[in-house]
mmCIF file of the C-alpha atoms, coordinates in Angstrom:
data_MODEL
# 
_entry.id   MODEL 
# 
loop_
_atom_site.group_PDB 
_atom_site.id 
_atom_site.type_symbol 
_atom_site.label_atom_id 
_atom_site.label_alt_id 
_atom_site.label_comp_id 
_atom_site.label_asym_id 
_atom_site.label_entity_id 
_atom_site.label_seq_id 
_atom_site.pdbx_PDB_ins_code 
_atom_site.Cartn_x 
_atom_site.Cartn_y 
_atom_site.Cartn_z 
_atom_site.occupancy 
_atom_site.B_iso_or_equiv 
_atom_site.pdbx_formal_charge 
_atom_site.auth_seq_id 
_atom_site.auth_comp_id 
_atom_site.auth_asym_id 
_atom_site.auth_atom_id 
_atom_site.pdbx_PDB_model_num 
ATOM 1   C CA . UNK A 1 1   ? 0.000   0.000  0.000   1.00 0.00 ? 1   UNK A CA 1 
ATOM 2   C CA . UNK A 1 2   ? 1.340   3.445  -0.939  1.00 0.00 ? 2   UNK A CA 1 
ATOM 3   C CA . UNK A 1 3   ? 2.026   6.250  1.457   1.00 0.00 ? 3   UNK A CA 1 
ATOM 4   C CA . UNK A 1 4   ? -0.755  8.699  2.242   1.00 0.00 ? 4   UNK A CA 1 
ATOM 5   C CA . UNK A 1 5   ? 0.283   12.180 3.255   1.00 0.00 ? 5   UNK A CA 1 
ATOM 6   C CA . UNK A 1 6   ? -0.234  12.999 6.911   1.00 0.00 ? 6   UNK A CA 1 
ATOM 7   C CA . UNK A 1 7   ? 0.558   16.608 7.886   1.00 0.00 ? 7   UNK A CA 1 
ATOM 8   C CA . UNK A 1 8   ? 2.765   16.929 10.953  1.00 0.00 ? 8   UNK A CA 1 
ATOM 9   C CA . UNK A 1 9   ? 2.531   19.662 13.555  1.00 0.00 ? 9   UNK A CA 1 
ATOM 10  C CA . UNK A 1 10  ? 0.299   22.743 13.634  1.00 0.00 ? 10  UNK A CA 1 
ATOM 11  C CA . UNK A 1 11  ? 2.192   24.436 10.779  1.00 0.00 ? 11  UNK A CA 1 
ATOM 12  C CA . UNK A 1 12  ? 1.924   21.354 8.575   1.00 0.00 ? 12  UNK A CA 1 
ATOM 13  C CA . UNK A 1 13  ? -1.801  21.056 9.269   1.00 0.00 ? 13  UNK A CA 1 
ATOM 14  C CA . UNK A 1 14  ? -2.304  24.777 8.574   1.00 0.00 ? 14  UNK A CA 1 
ATOM 15  C CA . UNK A 1 15  ? -0.458  24.690 5.241   1.00 0.00 ? 15  UNK A CA 1 
ATOM 16  C CA . UNK A 1 16  ? -2.228  21.487 4.208   1.00 0.00 ? 16  UNK A CA 1 
ATOM 17  C CA . UNK A 1 17  ? -5.668  22.931 4.982   1.00 0.00 ? 17  UNK A CA 1 
ATOM 18  C CA . UNK A 1 18  ? -4.748  26.233 3.344   1.00 0.00 ? 18  UNK A CA 1 
ATOM 19  C CA . UNK A 1 19  ? -3.808  24.491 0.096   1.00 0.00 ? 19  UNK A CA 1 
ATOM 20  C CA . UNK A 1 20  ? -6.982  22.428 0.103   1.00 0.00 ? 20  UNK A CA 1 
ATOM 21  C CA . UNK A 1 21  ? -9.144  25.463 0.899   1.00 0.00 ? 21  UNK A CA 1 
ATOM 22  C CA . UNK A 1 22  ? -7.552  27.583 -1.851  1.00 0.00 ? 22  UNK A CA 1 
ATOM 23  C CA . UNK A 1 23  ? -8.155  24.814 -4.399  1.00 0.00 ? 23  UNK A CA 1 
ATOM 24  C CA . UNK A 1 24  ? -11.743 24.398 -3.177  1.00 0.00 ? 24  UNK A CA 1 
ATOM 25  C CA . UNK A 1 25  ? -12.353 28.163 -3.356  1.00 0.00 ? 25  UNK A CA 1 
ATOM 26  C CA . UNK A 1 26  ? -11.017 28.332 -6.912  1.00 0.00 ? 26  UNK A CA 1 
ATOM 27  C CA . UNK A 1 27  ? -13.305 25.496 -7.955  1.00 0.00 ? 27  UNK A CA 1 
ATOM 28  C CA . UNK A 1 28  ? -16.257 27.066 -6.145  1.00 0.00 ? 28  UNK A CA 1 
ATOM 29  C CA . UNK A 1 29  ? -15.762 30.494 -7.722  1.00 0.00 ? 29  UNK A CA 1 
ATOM 30  C CA . UNK A 1 30  ? -15.461 28.904 -11.174 1.00 0.00 ? 30  UNK A CA 1 
ATOM 31  C CA . UNK A 1 31  ? -18.707 27.009 -10.623 1.00 0.00 ? 31  UNK A CA 1 
ATOM 32  C CA . UNK A 1 32  ? -20.566 30.072 -9.357  1.00 0.00 ? 32  UNK A CA 1 
ATOM 33  C CA . UNK A 1 33  ? -19.336 32.255 -12.231 1.00 0.00 ? 33  UNK A CA 1 
ATOM 34  C CA . UNK A 1 34  ? -20.384 29.675 -14.810 1.00 0.00 ? 34  UNK A CA 1 
ATOM 35  C CA . UNK A 1 35  ? -23.783 29.188 -13.168 1.00 0.00 ? 35  UNK A CA 1 
ATOM 36  C CA . UNK A 1 36  ? -24.456 32.923 -12.918 1.00 0.00 ? 36  UNK A CA 1 
ATOM 37  C CA . UNK A 1 37  ? -23.478 33.439 -16.537 1.00 0.00 ? 37  UNK A CA 1 
ATOM 38  C CA . UNK A 1 38  ? -25.836 30.667 -17.678 1.00 0.00 ? 38  UNK A CA 1 
ATOM 39  C CA . UNK A 1 39  ? -28.735 32.201 -15.736 1.00 0.00 ? 39  UNK A CA 1 
ATOM 40  C CA . UNK A 1 40  ? -27.971 35.693 -17.035 1.00 0.00 ? 40  UNK A CA 1 
ATOM 41  C CA . UNK A 1 41  ? -27.706 34.508 -20.624 1.00 0.00 ? 41  UNK A CA 1 
ATOM 42  C CA . UNK A 1 42  ? -30.788 32.299 -20.849 1.00 0.00 ? 42  UNK A CA 1 
ATOM 43  C CA . UNK A 1 43  ? -33.085 34.134 -18.437 1.00 0.00 ? 43  UNK A CA 1 
ATOM 44  C CA . UNK A 1 44  ? -32.088 37.790 -18.675 1.00 0.00 ? 44  UNK A CA 1 
ATOM 45  C CA . UNK A 1 45  ? -30.414 37.800 -22.132 1.00 0.00 ? 45  UNK A CA 1 
ATOM 46  C CA . UNK A 1 46  ? -27.286 39.289 -20.559 1.00 0.00 ? 46  UNK A CA 1 
ATOM 47  C CA . UNK A 1 47  ? -23.925 38.070 -19.303 1.00 0.00 ? 47  UNK A CA 1 
ATOM 48  C CA . UNK A 1 48  ? -20.798 38.907 -17.374 1.00 0.00 ? 48  UNK A CA 1 
ATOM 49  C CA . UNK A 1 49  ? -18.605 39.813 -20.302 1.00 0.00 ? 49  UNK A CA 1 
ATOM 50  C CA . UNK A 1 50  ? -15.474 39.052 -18.271 1.00 0.00 ? 50  UNK A CA 1 
ATOM 51  C CA . UNK A 1 51  ? -16.822 35.842 -16.745 1.00 0.00 ? 51  UNK A CA 1 
ATOM 52  C CA . UNK A 1 52  ? -15.389 33.384 -19.272 1.00 0.00 ? 52  UNK A CA 1 
ATOM 53  C CA . UNK A 1 53  ? -11.917 34.931 -19.231 1.00 0.00 ? 53  UNK A CA 1 
ATOM 54  C CA . UNK A 1 54  ? -11.814 34.923 -15.427 1.00 0.00 ? 54  UNK A CA 1 
ATOM 55  C CA . UNK A 1 55  ? -13.032 31.324 -15.333 1.00 0.00 ? 55  UNK A CA 1 
ATOM 56  C CA . UNK A 1 56  ? -10.210 30.280 -17.672 1.00 0.00 ? 56  UNK A CA 1 
ATOM 57  C CA . UNK A 1 57  ? -7.661  32.085 -15.488 1.00 0.00 ? 57  UNK A CA 1 
ATOM 58  C CA . UNK A 1 58  ? -9.027  30.426 -12.346 1.00 0.00 ? 58  UNK A CA 1 
ATOM 59  C CA . UNK A 1 59  ? -8.934  27.053 -14.088 1.00 0.00 ? 59  UNK A CA 1 
ATOM 60  C CA . UNK A 1 60  ? -5.234  27.544 -14.857 1.00 0.00 ? 60  UNK A CA 1 
ATOM 61  C CA . UNK A 1 61  ? -4.567  28.315 -11.196 1.00 0.00 ? 61  UNK A CA 1 
ATOM 62  C CA . UNK A 1 62  ? -6.639  25.299 -10.133 1.00 0.00 ? 62  UNK A CA 1 
ATOM 63  C CA . UNK A 1 63  ? -4.772  22.885 -12.398 1.00 0.00 ? 63  UNK A CA 1 
ATOM 64  C CA . UNK A 1 64  ? -1.264  24.131 -11.629 1.00 0.00 ? 64  UNK A CA 1 
ATOM 65  C CA . UNK A 1 65  ? -1.808  24.251 -7.863  1.00 0.00 ? 65  UNK A CA 1 
ATOM 66  C CA . UNK A 1 66  ? -3.618  20.917 -7.976  1.00 0.00 ? 66  UNK A CA 1 
ATOM 67  C CA . UNK A 1 67  ? -0.721  19.171 -9.721  1.00 0.00 ? 67  UNK A CA 1 
ATOM 68  C CA . UNK A 1 68  ? 1.724   20.007 -6.932  1.00 0.00 ? 68  UNK A CA 1 
ATOM 69  C CA . UNK A 1 69  ? -0.832  19.250 -4.219  1.00 0.00 ? 69  UNK A CA 1 
ATOM 70  C CA . UNK A 1 70  ? -1.502  15.842 -5.789  1.00 0.00 ? 70  UNK A CA 1 
ATOM 71  C CA . UNK A 1 71  ? 2.224   15.041 -5.629  1.00 0.00 ? 71  UNK A CA 1 
ATOM 72  C CA . UNK A 1 72  ? 2.234   15.894 -1.942  1.00 0.00 ? 72  UNK A CA 1 
ATOM 73  C CA . UNK A 1 73  ? -0.759  13.728 -1.036  1.00 0.00 ? 73  UNK A CA 1 
ATOM 74  C CA . UNK A 1 74  ? 0.331   10.915 -3.398  1.00 0.00 ? 74  UNK A CA 1 
ATOM 75  C CA . UNK A 1 75  ? -2.756  11.196 -5.599  1.00 0.00 ? 75  UNK A CA 1 
ATOM 76  C CA . UNK A 1 76  ? -1.226  10.902 -9.078  1.00 0.00 ? 76  UNK A CA 1 
ATOM 77  C CA . UNK A 1 77  ? -2.136  7.710  -10.928 1.00 0.00 ? 77  UNK A CA 1 
ATOM 78  C CA . UNK A 1 78  ? 0.381   5.442  -12.591 1.00 0.00 ? 78  UNK A CA 1 
ATOM 79  C CA . UNK A 1 79  ? 0.953   1.932  -13.924 1.00 0.00 ? 79  UNK A CA 1 
ATOM 80  C CA . UNK A 1 80  ? 3.033   -0.319 -11.690 1.00 0.00 ? 80  UNK A CA 1 
ATOM 81  C CA . UNK A 1 81  ? 2.039   -3.819 -12.794 1.00 0.00 ? 81  UNK A CA 1 
ATOM 82  C CA . UNK A 1 82  ? 5.606   -4.715 -13.809 1.00 0.00 ? 82  UNK A CA 1 
ATOM 83  C CA . UNK A 1 83  ? 7.321   -2.743 -11.039 1.00 0.00 ? 83  UNK A CA 1 
ATOM 84  C CA . UNK A 1 84  ? 5.382   -4.651 -8.379  1.00 0.00 ? 84  UNK A CA 1 
ATOM 85  C CA . UNK A 1 85  ? 6.916   -7.907 -9.643  1.00 0.00 ? 85  UNK A CA 1 
ATOM 86  C CA . UNK A 1 86  ? 10.347  -6.700 -8.508  1.00 0.00 ? 86  UNK A CA 1 
ATOM 87  C CA . UNK A 1 87  ? 11.796  -6.966 -5.000  1.00 0.00 ? 87  UNK A CA 1 
ATOM 88  C CA . UNK A 1 88  ? 11.437  -3.936 -2.675  1.00 0.00 ? 88  UNK A CA 1 
ATOM 89  C CA . UNK A 1 89  ? 15.022  -2.766 -3.183  1.00 0.00 ? 89  UNK A CA 1 
ATOM 90  C CA . UNK A 1 90  ? 14.623  -2.676 -6.971  1.00 0.00 ? 90  UNK A CA 1 
ATOM 91  C CA . UNK A 1 91  ? 11.290  -0.874 -6.662  1.00 0.00 ? 91  UNK A CA 1 
ATOM 92  C CA . UNK A 1 92  ? 12.937  1.779  -4.526  1.00 0.00 ? 92  UNK A CA 1 
ATOM 93  C CA . UNK A 1 93  ? 15.756  2.286  -7.043  1.00 0.00 ? 93  UNK A CA 1 
ATOM 94  C CA . UNK A 1 94  ? 13.275  2.664  -9.898  1.00 0.00 ? 94  UNK A CA 1 
ATOM 95  C CA . UNK A 1 95  ? 11.168  5.062  -7.831  1.00 0.00 ? 95  UNK A CA 1 
ATOM 96  C CA . UNK A 1 96  ? 14.246  7.208  -7.176  1.00 0.00 ? 96  UNK A CA 1 
ATOM 97  C CA . UNK A 1 97  ? 15.173  7.177  -10.867 1.00 0.00 ? 97  UNK A CA 1 
ATOM 98  C CA . UNK A 1 98  ? 11.615  8.186  -11.803 1.00 0.00 ? 98  UNK A CA 1 
ATOM 99  C CA . UNK A 1 99  ? 11.719  10.932 -9.198  1.00 0.00 ? 99  UNK A CA 1 
ATOM 100 C CA . UNK A 1 100 ? 15.043  12.249 -10.501 1.00 0.00 ? 100 UNK A CA 1 
ATOM 101 C CA . UNK A 1 101 ? 13.665  12.383 -14.040 1.00 0.00 ? 101 UNK A CA 1 
ATOM 102 C CA . UNK A 1 102 ? 10.570  14.226 -12.808 1.00 0.00 ? 102 UNK A CA 1 
ATOM 103 C CA . UNK A 1 103 ? 12.756  16.743 -10.959 1.00 0.00 ? 103 UNK A CA 1 
ATOM 104 C CA . UNK A 1 104 ? 14.867  17.291 -14.085 1.00 0.00 ? 104 UNK A CA 1 
ATOM 105 C CA . UNK A 1 105 ? 11.737  17.874 -16.169 1.00 0.00 ? 105 UNK A CA 1 
ATOM 106 C CA . UNK A 1 106 ? 10.251  20.205 -13.545 1.00 0.00 ? 106 UNK A CA 1 
ATOM 107 C CA . UNK A 1 107 ? 13.501  22.217 -13.483 1.00 0.00 ? 107 UNK A CA 1 
ATOM 108 C CA . UNK A 1 108 ? 13.254  22.701 -17.246 1.00 0.00 ? 108 UNK A CA 1 
ATOM 109 C CA . UNK A 1 109 ? 9.621   23.722 -16.820 1.00 0.00 ? 109 UNK A CA 1 
ATOM 110 C CA . UNK A 1 110 ? 10.627  26.189 -14.118 1.00 0.00 ? 110 UNK A CA 1 
ATOM 111 C CA . UNK A 1 111 ? 13.013  27.995 -16.451 1.00 0.00 ? 111 UNK A CA 1 
ATOM 112 C CA . UNK A 1 112 ? 10.411  28.132 -19.197 1.00 0.00 ? 112 UNK A CA 1 
ATOM 113 C CA . UNK A 1 113 ? 7.698   29.275 -16.797 1.00 0.00 ? 113 UNK A CA 1 
ATOM 114 C CA . UNK A 1 114 ? 9.854   32.102 -15.447 1.00 0.00 ? 114 UNK A CA 1 
ATOM 115 C CA . UNK A 1 115 ? 10.969  33.217 -18.907 1.00 0.00 ? 115 UNK A CA 1 
ATOM 116 C CA . UNK A 1 116 ? 7.354   33.347 -20.081 1.00 0.00 ? 116 UNK A CA 1 
ATOM 117 C CA . UNK A 1 117 ? 6.005   35.240 -17.059 1.00 0.00 ? 117 UNK A CA 1 
ATOM 118 C CA . UNK A 1 118 ? 8.890   37.595 -16.273 1.00 0.00 ? 118 UNK A CA 1 
ATOM 119 C CA . UNK A 1 119 ? 8.319   40.136 -19.097 1.00 0.00 ? 119 UNK A CA 1 
ATOM 120 C CA . UNK A 1 120 ? 4.704   40.601 -18.000 1.00 0.00 ? 120 UNK A CA 1 
ATOM 121 C CA . UNK A 1 121 ? 5.988   41.582 -14.548 1.00 0.00 ? 121 UNK A CA 1 
ATOM 122 C CA . UNK A 1 122 ? 8.676   43.877 -15.927 1.00 0.00 ? 122 UNK A CA 1 
ATOM 123 C CA . UNK A 1 123 ? 11.416  41.414 -14.972 1.00 0.00 ? 123 UNK A CA 1 
ATOM 124 C CA . UNK A 1 124 ? 14.243  39.855 -16.947 1.00 0.00 ? 124 UNK A CA 1 
ATOM 125 C CA . UNK A 1 125 ? 14.259  36.448 -18.589 1.00 0.00 ? 125 UNK A CA 1 
ATOM 126 C CA . UNK A 1 126 ? 17.082  33.994 -17.993 1.00 0.00 ? 126 UNK A CA 1 
ATOM 127 C CA . UNK A 1 127 ? 19.804  33.276 -20.548 1.00 0.00 ? 127 UNK A CA 1 
ATOM 128 C CA . UNK A 1 128 ? 20.765  29.821 -21.772 1.00 0.00 ? 128 UNK A CA 1 
ATOM 129 C CA . UNK A 1 129 ? 18.874  27.271 -23.822 1.00 0.00 ? 129 UNK A CA 1 
ATOM 130 C CA . UNK A 1 130 ? 18.331  24.580 -21.187 1.00 0.00 ? 130 UNK A CA 1 
ATOM 131 C CA . UNK A 1 131 ? 19.502  26.005 -17.856 1.00 0.00 ? 131 UNK A CA 1 
ATOM 132 C CA . UNK A 1 132 ? 19.767  29.597 -16.581 1.00 0.00 ? 132 UNK A CA 1 
ATOM 133 C CA . UNK A 1 133 ? 23.098  31.280 -17.281 1.00 0.00 ? 133 UNK A CA 1 
ATOM 134 C CA . UNK A 1 134 ? 22.168  34.678 -15.880 1.00 0.00 ? 134 UNK A CA 1 
ATOM 135 C CA . UNK A 1 135 ? 19.596  37.300 -16.771 1.00 0.00 ? 135 UNK A CA 1 
ATOM 136 C CA . UNK A 1 136 ? 19.181  39.067 -20.100 1.00 0.00 ? 136 UNK A CA 1 
ATOM 137 C CA . UNK A 1 137 ? 17.416  42.231 -21.185 1.00 0.00 ? 137 UNK A CA 1 
ATOM 138 C CA . UNK A 1 138 ? 13.804  41.572 -22.081 1.00 0.00 ? 138 UNK A CA 1 
ATOM 139 C CA . UNK A 1 139 ? 11.157  43.697 -23.721 1.00 0.00 ? 139 UNK A CA 1 
ATOM 140 C CA . UNK A 1 140 ? 8.926   45.009 -20.948 1.00 0.00 ? 140 UNK A CA 1 
ATOM 141 C CA . UNK A 1 141 ? 5.370   43.717 -21.273 1.00 0.00 ? 141 UNK A CA 1 
ATOM 142 C CA . UNK A 1 142 ? 4.106   44.855 -17.870 1.00 0.00 ? 142 UNK A CA 1 
ATOM 143 C CA . UNK A 1 143 ? 1.590   47.114 -19.593 1.00 0.00 ? 143 UNK A CA 1 
ATOM 144 C CA . UNK A 1 144 ? -0.223  44.125 -21.129 1.00 0.00 ? 144 UNK A CA 1 
ATOM 145 C CA . UNK A 1 145 ? -3.673  43.666 -19.637 1.00 0.00 ? 145 UNK A CA 1 
ATOM 146 C CA . UNK A 1 146 ? -6.381  41.025 -19.879 1.00 0.00 ? 146 UNK A CA 1 
ATOM 147 C CA . UNK A 1 147 ? -9.134  41.407 -22.439 1.00 0.00 ? 147 UNK A CA 1 
ATOM 148 C CA . UNK A 1 148 ? -12.126 41.936 -20.154 1.00 0.00 ? 148 UNK A CA 1 
ATOM 149 C CA . UNK A 1 149 ? -11.323 41.244 -16.476 1.00 0.00 ? 149 UNK A CA 1 
ATOM 150 C CA . UNK A 1 150 ? -11.841 44.501 -14.543 1.00 0.00 ? 150 UNK A CA 1 
ATOM 151 C CA . UNK A 1 151 ? -9.108  45.919 -12.334 1.00 0.00 ? 151 UNK A CA 1 
ATOM 152 C CA . UNK A 1 152 ? -9.980  45.602 -8.622  1.00 0.00 ? 152 UNK A CA 1 
ATOM 153 C CA . UNK A 1 153 ? -9.645  48.844 -6.717  1.00 0.00 ? 153 UNK A CA 1 
ATOM 154 C CA . UNK A 1 154 ? -7.408  47.353 -4.021  1.00 0.00 ? 154 UNK A CA 1 
ATOM 155 C CA . UNK A 1 155 ? -4.800  46.577 -6.715  1.00 0.00 ? 155 UNK A CA 1 
ATOM 156 C CA . UNK A 1 156 ? -4.653  50.126 -8.068  1.00 0.00 ? 156 UNK A CA 1 
ATOM 157 C CA . UNK A 1 157 ? -1.147  50.511 -6.581  1.00 0.00 ? 157 UNK A CA 1 
ATOM 158 C CA . UNK A 1 158 ? 0.199   48.148 -9.245  1.00 0.00 ? 158 UNK A CA 1 
ATOM 159 C CA . UNK A 1 159 ? 0.056   50.896 -11.856 1.00 0.00 ? 159 UNK A CA 1 
ATOM 160 C CA . UNK A 1 160 ? 2.617   52.936 -9.921  1.00 0.00 ? 160 UNK A CA 1 
ATOM 161 C CA . UNK A 1 161 ? 4.897   49.959 -9.394  1.00 0.00 ? 161 UNK A CA 1 
ATOM 162 C CA . UNK A 1 162 ? 4.749   48.139 -12.723 1.00 0.00 ? 162 UNK A CA 1 
ATOM 163 C CA . UNK A 1 163 ? 3.258   50.530 -15.292 1.00 0.00 ? 163 UNK A CA 1 
ATOM 164 C CA . UNK A 1 164 ? 5.290   53.736 -14.832 1.00 0.00 ? 164 UNK A CA 1 
ATOM 165 C CA . UNK A 1 165 ? 2.533   55.398 -12.855 1.00 0.00 ? 165 UNK A CA 1 
ATOM 166 C CA . UNK A 1 166 ? -0.187  54.744 -15.409 1.00 0.00 ? 166 UNK A CA 1 
ATOM 167 C CA . UNK A 1 167 ? -3.310  53.097 -13.941 1.00 0.00 ? 167 UNK A CA 1 
ATOM 168 C CA . UNK A 1 168 ? -4.355  49.758 -15.370 1.00 0.00 ? 168 UNK A CA 1 
ATOM 169 C CA . UNK A 1 169 ? -7.716  49.813 -17.139 1.00 0.00 ? 169 UNK A CA 1 
ATOM 170 C CA . UNK A 1 170 ? -8.020  46.033 -16.880 1.00 0.00 ? 170 UNK A CA 1 
ATOM 171 C CA . UNK A 1 171 ? -6.336  43.374 -14.750 1.00 0.00 ? 171 UNK A CA 1 
ATOM 172 C CA . UNK A 1 172 ? -2.658  43.107 -15.782 1.00 0.00 ? 172 UNK A CA 1 
ATOM 173 C CA . UNK A 1 173 ? -1.734  39.784 -17.327 1.00 0.00 ? 173 UNK A CA 1 
ATOM 174 C CA . UNK A 1 174 ? 1.043   39.246 -14.815 1.00 0.00 ? 174 UNK A CA 1 
ATOM 175 C CA . UNK A 1 175 ? -1.553  38.214 -12.216 1.00 0.00 ? 175 UNK A CA 1 
ATOM 176 C CA . UNK A 1 176 ? -3.264  35.311 -14.023 1.00 0.00 ? 176 UNK A CA 1 
ATOM 177 C CA . UNK A 1 177 ? 0.040   34.326 -15.637 1.00 0.00 ? 177 UNK A CA 1 
ATOM 178 C CA . UNK A 1 178 ? 1.673   34.118 -12.194 1.00 0.00 ? 178 UNK A CA 1 
ATOM 179 C CA . UNK A 1 179 ? 0.013   30.712 -11.874 1.00 0.00 ? 179 UNK A CA 1 
ATOM 180 C CA . UNK A 1 180 ? 2.639   29.300 -14.235 1.00 0.00 ? 180 UNK A CA 1 
ATOM 181 C CA . UNK A 1 181 ? 5.908   29.978 -12.322 1.00 0.00 ? 181 UNK A CA 1 
ATOM 182 C CA . UNK A 1 182 ? 4.203   29.602 -8.942  1.00 0.00 ? 182 UNK A CA 1 
ATOM 183 C CA . UNK A 1 183 ? 2.605   26.277 -9.840  1.00 0.00 ? 183 UNK A CA 1 
ATOM 184 C CA . UNK A 1 184 ? 5.790   24.864 -11.367 1.00 0.00 ? 184 UNK A CA 1 
ATOM 185 C CA . UNK A 1 185 ? 7.873   26.045 -8.393  1.00 0.00 ? 185 UNK A CA 1 
ATOM 186 C CA . UNK A 1 186 ? 5.499   24.262 -6.022  1.00 0.00 ? 186 UNK A CA 1 
ATOM 187 C CA . UNK A 1 187 ? 5.628   21.159 -8.235  1.00 0.00 ? 187 UNK A CA 1 
ATOM 188 C CA . UNK A 1 188 ? 9.434   21.169 -8.141  1.00 0.00 ? 188 UNK A CA 1 
ATOM 189 C CA . UNK A 1 189 ? 9.412   21.556 -4.359  1.00 0.00 ? 189 UNK A CA 1 
ATOM 190 C CA . UNK A 1 190 ? 6.886   18.732 -3.884  1.00 0.00 ? 190 UNK A CA 1 
ATOM 191 C CA . UNK A 1 191 ? 8.877   16.418 -6.154  1.00 0.00 ? 191 UNK A CA 1 
ATOM 192 C CA . UNK A 1 192 ? 12.050  17.103 -4.173  1.00 0.00 ? 192 UNK A CA 1 
ATOM 193 C CA . UNK A 1 193 ? 10.092  16.439 -0.987  1.00 0.00 ? 193 UNK A CA 1 
ATOM 194 C CA . UNK A 1 194 ? 8.631   13.196 -2.383  1.00 0.00 ? 194 UNK A CA 1 
ATOM 195 C CA . UNK A 1 195 ? 12.017  11.876 -3.553  1.00 0.00 ? 195 UNK A CA 1 
ATOM 196 C CA . UNK A 1 196 ? 13.520  12.596 -0.133  1.00 0.00 ? 196 UNK A CA 1 
ATOM 197 C CA . UNK A 1 197 ? 10.657  10.665 1.477   1.00 0.00 ? 197 UNK A CA 1 
ATOM 198 C CA . UNK A 1 198 ? 11.292  7.724  -0.874  1.00 0.00 ? 198 UNK A CA 1 
ATOM 199 C CA . UNK A 1 199 ? 15.013  7.828  -0.056  1.00 0.00 ? 199 UNK A CA 1 
ATOM 200 C CA . UNK A 1 200 ? 14.318  7.825  3.704   1.00 0.00 ? 200 UNK A CA 1 
ATOM 201 C CA . UNK A 1 201 ? 11.681  5.099  3.471   1.00 0.00 ? 201 UNK A CA 1 
ATOM 202 C CA . UNK A 1 202 ? 8.699   7.303  4.348   1.00 0.00 ? 202 UNK A CA 1 
ATOM 203 C CA . UNK A 1 203 ? 7.104   6.740  0.949   1.00 0.00 ? 203 UNK A CA 1 
ATOM 204 C CA . UNK A 1 204 ? 7.179   3.953  -1.644  1.00 0.00 ? 204 UNK A CA 1 
ATOM 205 C CA . UNK A 1 205 ? 6.599   5.725  -4.948  1.00 0.00 ? 205 UNK A CA 1 
ATOM 206 C CA . UNK A 1 206 ? 5.362   8.870  -6.710  1.00 0.00 ? 206 UNK A CA 1 
ATOM 207 C CA . UNK A 1 207 ? 2.040   7.321  -7.706  1.00 0.00 ? 207 UNK A CA 1 
ATOM 208 C CA . UNK A 1 208 ? -1.051  6.262  -5.842  1.00 0.00 ? 208 UNK A CA 1 
ATOM 209 C CA . UNK A 1 209 ? -0.661  2.607  -6.848  1.00 0.00 ? 209 UNK A CA 1 
ATOM 210 C CA . UNK A 1 210 ? -3.323  0.199  -5.572  1.00 0.00 ? 210 UNK A CA 1 
ATOM 211 C CA . UNK A 1 211 ? -5.070  2.802  -3.444  1.00 0.00 ? 211 UNK A CA 1 
ATOM 212 C CA . UNK A 1 212 ? -6.792  3.914  -6.646  1.00 0.00 ? 212 UNK A CA 1 
ATOM 213 C CA . UNK A 1 213 ? -8.102  0.380  -7.153  1.00 0.00 ? 213 UNK A CA 1 
ATOM 214 C CA . UNK A 1 214 ? -9.320  0.327  -3.556  1.00 0.00 ? 214 UNK A CA 1 
ATOM 215 C CA . UNK A 1 215 ? -11.101 3.661  -4.032  1.00 0.00 ? 215 UNK A CA 1 
ATOM 216 C CA . UNK A 1 216 ? -12.818 2.428  -7.208  1.00 0.00 ? 216 UNK A CA 1 
ATOM 217 C CA . UNK A 1 217 ? -13.856 -0.761 -5.441  1.00 0.00 ? 217 UNK A CA 1 
ATOM 218 C CA . UNK A 1 218 ? -15.286 1.236  -2.512  1.00 0.00 ? 218 UNK A CA 1 
ATOM 219 C CA . UNK A 1 219 ? -17.384 3.344  -4.893  1.00 0.00 ? 219 UNK A CA 1 
ATOM 220 C CA . UNK A 1 220 ? -18.573 0.215  -6.730  1.00 0.00 ? 220 UNK A CA 1 
ATOM 221 C CA . UNK A 1 221 ? -19.543 -1.379 -3.404  1.00 0.00 ? 221 UNK A CA 1 
ATOM 222 C CA . UNK A 1 222 ? -21.486 1.725  -2.321  1.00 0.00 ? 222 UNK A CA 1 
ATOM 223 C CA . UNK A 1 223 ? -23.328 1.820  -5.646  1.00 0.00 ? 223 UNK A CA 1 
ATOM 224 C CA . UNK A 1 224 ? -24.358 -1.817 -5.229  1.00 0.00 ? 224 UNK A CA 1 
ATOM 225 C CA . UNK A 1 225 ? -25.699 -1.107 -1.758  1.00 0.00 ? 225 UNK A CA 1 
ATOM 226 C CA . UNK A 1 226 ? -27.565 1.965  -3.048  1.00 0.00 ? 226 UNK A CA 1 
# 
């Protein structure tokens, strides 16, 4: 049976609940926005013109935060039919190799995510094709805004900081696009954490393994009883 994440200490419990609550709030807001837009369109022949764009931005945040959270709680699915035929020591070696490859891929993603987002925040991209070799001059795109999402009043200070004193008419793209480097950074951290747990024997693999089969069987059993 694979490891299930158990938060340790008050800080661990707080961070774990915070992550879950943020993901739940994102999903809830997306659902409410979509529902309200459907009612407005088919009942009142109107709509929130910015609703679809905001829903897409929230979905990006939900997916990217959810990927790293799923690594932490060991919820990613995988195929281990052949791996389970091997002795425990061999399974651990393969799990470490898989984890190292995932970390390498996440590091590449991190560079790409930063280089994509940085210009929209008025920051510099990194040099180098595969790995950062320093920072290079980049065309400032901090003035780019979303198509329809309105600018909240409490973020009006961003115009002075990022847009040379000019107020933003719409939400700057740096905010929804921040999901990319933030989500990948969290993914990289969770993969490093997971590999360390495999190395120290606190976890068996990066995937949920047979717990997924158990969950499916539980649902099937409940449906039969219903």
